[in-house]
C-alpha beads as a LAMMPS data file, in Angstrom:
LAMMPS data file: protein, C-alpha beads

168 atoms
167 bonds

1 atom types
1 bond types

-500.0 500.0 xlo xhi
-500.0 500.0 ylo yhi
-500.0 500.0 zlo zhi

Masses

1 110.0

Atoms # bond

1 1 1 222.996 -404.659 49.898
2 1 1 219.666 -403.648 48.452
3 1 1 218.905 -399.906 48.767
4 1 1 215.453 -400.921 50.316
5 1 1 217.353 -401.791 53.475
6 1 1 219.350 -398.539 53.720
7 1 1 217.863 -395.538 55.632
8 1 1 219.600 -392.848 53.522
9 1 1 218.755 -390.049 55.957
10 1 1 220.398 -391.949 58.856
11 1 1 223.360 -393.049 56.710
12 1 1 224.093 -389.424 55.566
13 1 1 223.699 -388.273 59.120
14 1 1 226.149 -390.879 60.312
15 1 1 228.749 -389.763 57.714
16 1 1 228.320 -386.208 58.800
17 1 1 227.107 -385.080 55.433
18 1 1 223.630 -383.768 56.290
19 1 1 221.770 -383.352 59.480
20 1 1 217.969 -383.086 58.964
21 1 1 216.438 -379.946 60.615
22 1 1 213.904 -380.414 63.399
23 1 1 210.414 -379.584 62.100
24 1 1 208.747 -376.427 63.267
25 1 1 204.943 -376.680 63.802
26 1 1 202.667 -374.659 61.597
27 1 1 200.446 -373.813 64.659
28 1 1 200.810 -370.587 66.594
29 1 1 203.426 -371.131 69.243
30 1 1 201.465 -370.357 72.484
31 1 1 203.537 -370.855 75.651
32 1 1 202.917 -370.580 79.373
33 1 1 205.387 -368.727 81.489
34 1 1 206.826 -372.072 82.603
35 1 1 207.180 -373.210 78.957
36 1 1 208.914 -369.994 78.056
37 1 1 211.327 -370.487 80.928
38 1 1 211.998 -374.060 79.909
39 1 1 212.833 -372.992 76.358
40 1 1 215.210 -370.269 77.722
41 1 1 216.880 -372.723 80.000
42 1 1 217.273 -375.222 77.209
43 1 1 218.834 -372.522 75.022
44 1 1 221.277 -371.687 77.762
45 1 1 222.231 -375.359 78.321
46 1 1 222.700 -376.008 74.630
47 1 1 225.024 -372.903 74.349
48 1 1 227.054 -374.083 77.240
49 1 1 227.315 -377.640 75.808
50 1 1 228.173 -376.263 72.456
51 1 1 230.906 -374.008 73.783
52 1 1 232.386 -376.913 75.766
53 1 1 232.348 -379.185 72.739
54 1 1 233.924 -376.667 70.375
55 1 1 236.899 -376.404 72.662
56 1 1 237.333 -380.201 72.499
57 1 1 236.004 -381.090 69.030
58 1 1 238.959 -383.147 67.763
59 1 1 237.318 -386.281 66.638
60 1 1 234.424 -387.004 64.159
61 1 1 232.028 -387.887 67.068
62 1 1 232.499 -384.445 68.631
63 1 1 232.027 -382.669 65.335
64 1 1 228.796 -384.679 64.697
65 1 1 227.592 -383.758 68.263
66 1 1 228.323 -380.061 67.554
67 1 1 226.349 -380.216 64.344
68 1 1 223.379 -381.828 66.312
69 1 1 223.538 -379.202 69.038
70 1 1 223.705 -376.380 66.598
71 1 1 220.660 -377.797 64.909
72 1 1 218.767 -378.088 68.158
73 1 1 219.805 -374.505 69.086
74 1 1 218.364 -373.282 65.817
75 1 1 215.085 -374.978 66.688
76 1 1 214.971 -373.599 70.156
77 1 1 215.758 -370.106 68.958
78 1 1 213.112 -370.260 66.295
79 1 1 210.488 -371.396 68.963
80 1 1 211.567 -368.599 71.297
81 1 1 211.264 -366.049 68.411
82 1 1 207.749 -367.179 67.506
83 1 1 206.610 -367.648 71.246
84 1 1 203.282 -366.094 72.092
85 1 1 203.281 -365.782 75.916
86 1 1 199.962 -366.418 77.466
87 1 1 199.468 -365.581 81.208
88 1 1 197.169 -368.234 82.550
89 1 1 196.220 -366.008 85.481
90 1 1 194.490 -363.656 83.081
91 1 1 192.296 -366.341 81.449
92 1 1 188.549 -366.718 82.299
93 1 1 188.301 -369.177 85.158
94 1 1 184.877 -370.316 83.922
95 1 1 185.974 -371.726 80.585
96 1 1 188.782 -374.189 79.611
97 1 1 191.367 -372.085 77.733
98 1 1 195.076 -372.368 77.065
99 1 1 197.027 -372.817 80.316
100 1 1 194.073 -374.345 82.181
101 1 1 194.450 -377.188 84.611
102 1 1 191.417 -379.317 84.296
103 1 1 189.997 -381.923 86.637
104 1 1 187.775 -384.368 84.932
105 1 1 186.006 -387.760 85.663
106 1 1 185.604 -390.574 83.203
107 1 1 182.605 -392.912 82.863
108 1 1 184.285 -395.400 85.252
109 1 1 184.420 -392.670 87.921
110 1 1 188.215 -392.257 87.814
111 1 1 189.331 -388.660 88.103
112 1 1 192.174 -387.258 86.018
113 1 1 193.945 -383.865 85.917
114 1 1 195.331 -382.365 82.761
115 1 1 197.159 -379.186 82.046
116 1 1 196.857 -377.589 78.589
117 1 1 200.182 -376.243 77.438
118 1 1 202.195 -375.295 74.364
119 1 1 203.523 -377.951 72.043
120 1 1 207.081 -377.781 73.366
121 1 1 205.954 -377.998 76.969
122 1 1 203.724 -381.067 76.499
123 1 1 204.607 -384.140 78.490
124 1 1 202.037 -386.962 78.689
125 1 1 203.871 -388.598 81.553
126 1 1 202.890 -385.621 83.779
127 1 1 199.603 -384.889 82.152
128 1 1 200.701 -381.781 80.316
129 1 1 198.916 -381.893 76.919
130 1 1 199.490 -379.761 73.931
131 1 1 196.791 -377.284 73.101
132 1 1 196.509 -378.831 69.595
133 1 1 196.068 -382.510 70.888
134 1 1 192.690 -384.188 70.490
135 1 1 192.232 -384.186 74.208
136 1 1 192.800 -380.441 74.516
137 1 1 190.668 -379.808 71.438
138 1 1 187.806 -381.624 73.140
139 1 1 188.209 -379.612 76.363
140 1 1 188.899 -376.142 75.053
141 1 1 185.899 -373.745 75.357
142 1 1 184.030 -376.086 77.816
143 1 1 182.814 -375.182 81.270
144 1 1 182.447 -377.040 84.692
145 1 1 179.744 -379.605 84.450
146 1 1 180.162 -380.072 80.659
147 1 1 180.763 -383.596 79.407
148 1 1 183.019 -384.024 76.364
149 1 1 184.040 -386.976 74.311
150 1 1 187.792 -387.613 73.930
151 1 1 188.198 -389.341 70.692
152 1 1 191.142 -391.712 70.877
153 1 1 192.390 -394.604 68.690
154 1 1 192.052 -396.874 71.687
155 1 1 188.373 -395.879 72.017
156 1 1 186.383 -392.881 72.982
157 1 1 186.122 -391.712 76.585
158 1 1 183.525 -389.419 78.069
159 1 1 184.909 -386.863 80.480
160 1 1 182.940 -384.636 82.829
161 1 1 184.672 -381.415 83.729
162 1 1 184.785 -381.136 87.521
163 1 1 187.045 -378.098 87.948
164 1 1 189.004 -375.513 85.985
165 1 1 191.808 -373.544 87.467
166 1 1 194.831 -371.591 86.350
167 1 1 198.269 -371.255 87.956
168 1 1 201.063 -368.871 86.971

Bonds

1 1 1 2
2 1 2 3
3 1 3 4
4 1 4 5
5 1 5 6
6 1 6 7
7 1 7 8
8 1 8 9
9 1 9 10
10 1 10 11
11 1 11 12
12 1 12 13
13 1 13 14
14 1 14 15
15 1 15 16
16 1 16 17
17 1 17 18
18 1 18 19
19 1 19 20
20 1 20 21
21 1 21 22
22 1 22 23
23 1 23 24
24 1 24 25
25 1 25 26
26 1 26 27
27 1 27 28
28 1 28 29
29 1 29 30
30 1 30 31
31 1 31 32
32 1 32 33
33 1 33 34
34 1 34 35
35 1 35 36
36 1 36 37
37 1 37 38
38 1 38 39
39 1 39 40
40 1 40 41
41 1 41 42
42 1 42 43
43 1 43 44
44 1 44 45
45 1 45 46
46 1 46 47
47 1 47 48
48 1 48 49
49 1 49 50
50 1 50 51
51 1 51 52
52 1 52 53
53 1 53 54
54 1 54 55
55 1 55 56
56 1 56 57
57 1 57 58
58 1 58 59
59 1 59 60
60 1 60 61
61 1 61 62
62 1 62 63
63 1 63 64
64 1 64 65
65 1 65 66
66 1 66 67
67 1 67 68
68 1 68 69
69 1 69 70
70 1 70 71
71 1 71 72
72 1 72 73
73 1 73 74
74 1 74 75
75 1 75 76
76 1 76 77
77 1 77 78
78 1 78 79
79 1 79 80
80 1 80 81
81 1 81 82
82 1 82 83
83 1 83 84
84 1 84 85
85 1 85 86
86 1 86 87
87 1 87 88
88 1 88 89
89 1 89 90
90 1 90 91
91 1 91 92
92 1 92 93
93 1 93 94
94 1 94 95
95 1 95 96
96 1 96 97
97 1 97 98
98 1 98 99
99 1 99 100
100 1 100 101
101 1 101 102
102 1 102 103
103 1 103 104
104 1 104 105
105 1 105 106
106 1 106 107
107 1 107 108
108 1 108 109
109 1 109 110
110 1 110 111
111 1 111 112
112 1 112 113
113 1 113 114
114 1 114 115
115 1 115 116
116 1 116 117
117 1 117 118
118 1 118 119
119 1 119 120
120 1 120 121
121 1 121 122
122 1 122 123
123 1 123 124
124 1 124 125
125 1 125 126
126 1 126 127
127 1 127 128
128 1 128 129
129 1 129 130
130 1 130 131
131 1 131 132
132 1 132 133
133 1 133 134
134 1 134 135
135 1 135 136
136 1 136 137
137 1 137 138
138 1 138 139
139 1 139 140
140 1 140 141
141 1 141 142
142 1 142 143
143 1 143 144
144 1 144 145
145 1 145 146
146 1 146 147
147 1 147 148
148 1 148 149
149 1 149 150
150 1 150 151
151 1 151 152
152 1 152 153
153 1 153 154
154 1 154 155
155 1 155 156
156 1 156 157
157 1 157 158
158 1 158 159
159 1 159 160
160 1 160 161
161 1 161 162
162 1 162 163
163 1 163 164
164 1 164 165
165 1 165 166
166 1 166 167
167 1 167 168
């Protein structure tokens, strides 16, 4: 088979030779109290899963899973070690800052709510956006009544800021 059709990284991983580390962001690791708690909970669950697997690691699949969990645990611990906790309740409620929940209205009159959080806490399906995302970057530093342009590959959208609030 031609080497052009072989994903060497995946092939090595499948053979247990080398597991690629999870990349760590170069940005400061700002976290909300919720994000910090989620990382701590993930660390605890990975430790529990790892301890369970180490007791039963008899086959290659279990050993590969142990290596994967150990890698994920290194990532989570690095993120916890570099975490910069930001208390949203201490932020200015007049300006969009890290930890803000922002209510906006687009040009079509549809209202949206976004919560600006840390990179590990971001989850687009529940409108939690990373503070380094294009949406958050367009909103940060703005005030109620301001209109911003969210630059997206699918086309730009103008958003008017209706409300800014912070929750713990």
